[in-house]
C-alpha positions, 0 to 999 in steps of 0.5 A: 855573360852574353857569351853563354847565349851569343852563338849558343843560344839565341833570342829574339831581341826585336820581338822580346828585347827584355829576355837577354838583357834582363837575364844577363844583367841579372846574373851580372848582378849575382856575379858582382855579388848581388850588390845591384839593387832593382826596384819593382818592375813595371811588367810591361816589358813583357809585351813590349817589342823593340819598336815600341819604346819611346825613347832610349831611357824607357828602354833601358828602364824596362829591358835592363832593369825591369827585366833583371829584377823580374828574373831576380824574383824568379830566382829567389822564387825557385832558389837553385832550381833556376840555375838547374832550369838554365842548364836544362834550357841550355842543354835542350835549346844549344845552337837555336833560338829560345823564345820566352813562351817556351822559357816560360813552359820550362818555368812552369816545370820547375814550379810544379815539381 
């Protein structure tokens, strides 16, 4: 799933490491039949830069697990609109970087509809 982003859509891995990794981890669990189980997240990952993590374990918990659960909750909230949102981001941000605040703007539009 990193190929969906890699070289086509970039993210800010230094300031927003959760964005790419959490989304890919969530989508991977969907492709695996939804068998991955994530615990209720600590939403602190939204404010952590790469340098803010005190250990590799903390990084993995926030960036892979908590962020994946967050994206799973968004997908449950939006239903198929979540995947329409991803398609739109793909079409509009191809060969550029998408930042989380931009994603939130897209998300807000889909929540209003």
